[in-house]
C-alpha positions in Angstrom: -53.2 28.6 30.8 -54.7 28.6 27.5 -56.5 25.5 26.3 -55.4 24.0 23.4 -58.1 24.3 20.8 -58.8 21.1 18.9 -60.0 21.3 15.8 -63.3 19.6 15.5 -63.4 17.1 12.7 -66.5 18.2 10.4 -68.0 15.3 8.8 -69.0 17.3 6.0 -65.3 18.1 5.5 -64.5 14.5 5.5 -67.2 13.4 3.1 -65.8 16.3 0.6 -62.4 14.9 1.0 -63.2 11.2 -0.1 -66.1 12.2 -2.8 -65.8 12.9 -6.4 -68.3 13.8 -9.1 -68.5 11.5 -12.0 -70.3 12.8 -15.3 -71.4 10.0 -17.7 -72.1 10.9 -21.5 -75.7 9.7 -21.4 -78.7 9.5 -19.0 -79.3 6.1 -20.3 -75.9 4.9 -19.0 -76.4 6.2 -15.5 -79.8 4.3 -15.5 -78.1 1.2 -16.6 -75.3 1.5 -13.8 -77.7 2.1 -11.1 -80.1 -0.7 -12.4 -77.0 -3.0 -12.2 -75.8 -1.9 -9.0 -79.5 -2.5 -7.4 -79.5 -5.9 -9.1 -76.2 -6.7 -7.2 -77.7 -5.4 -4.1 -75.2 -2.6 -3.6 -74.9 1.1 -3.7 -73.9 2.8 -7.0 -70.7 3.9 -5.2 -69.6 0.3 -4.3 -70.7 -0.9 -7.8 -68.3 1.7 -9.3 -65.5 1.2 -6.6 -65.6 -2.6 -7.6 -65.3 -2.3 -11.5 -62.8 0.5 -11.3 -60.8 -1.7 -8.9 -61.4 -4.6 -10.9 -60.2 -2.7 -14.2 -57.2 -1.4 -12.5 -56.2 -4.8 -11.1 -56.4 -6.3 -14.4 -54.1 -3.7 -16.0 -51.6 -4.1 -13.4 -51.5 -8.0 -13.6 -51.5 -8.1 -17.3 -49.5 -5.1 -18.8 -50.7 -6.3 -22.2 -54.1 -5.0 -21.3 -54.4 -1.9 -23.0 -56.8 1.2 -21.8 -59.8 1.8 -24.3 -58.2 5.2 -25.2 -55.1 3.5 -26.1 -56.9 0.8 -28.3 -59.0 3.4 -29.9 -55.8 5.4 -30.8 -54.2 2.2 -32.3 -57.2 1.4 -34.3 -57.4 4.8 -36.0 -53.7 4.8 -36.8 -54.3 1.2 -38.3 -57.3 2.2 -40.0 -55.4 5.1 -41.6 -52.5 2.9 -42.5 -54.6 0.4 -44.1 -56.3 3.0 -46.4 -52.9 4.2 -47.5 -51.7 0.8 -48.5 -55.1 0.2 -50.2 -54.3 3.0 -52.5 -51.1 1.5 -53.9 -52.7 -2.0 -54.4 
């Protein structure tokens, strides 16, 4: 009889499945986030998870809450519209 081979669960594989890499635009932002996490006595991962989760829940609970990118897009459109209106005044 053949023994069934049980695939050994590799801890590294598990970590790779639940990890992601986040690249921030500035080193100062990284330092700021790490400082805030340290002040809260939590890891940077937990700090990030808490804030992203809170933000997502806020958007779900209040559909009127816009994403930052949507607000930027709307702002540019309104600025352009405003410039065009001023040309005729």
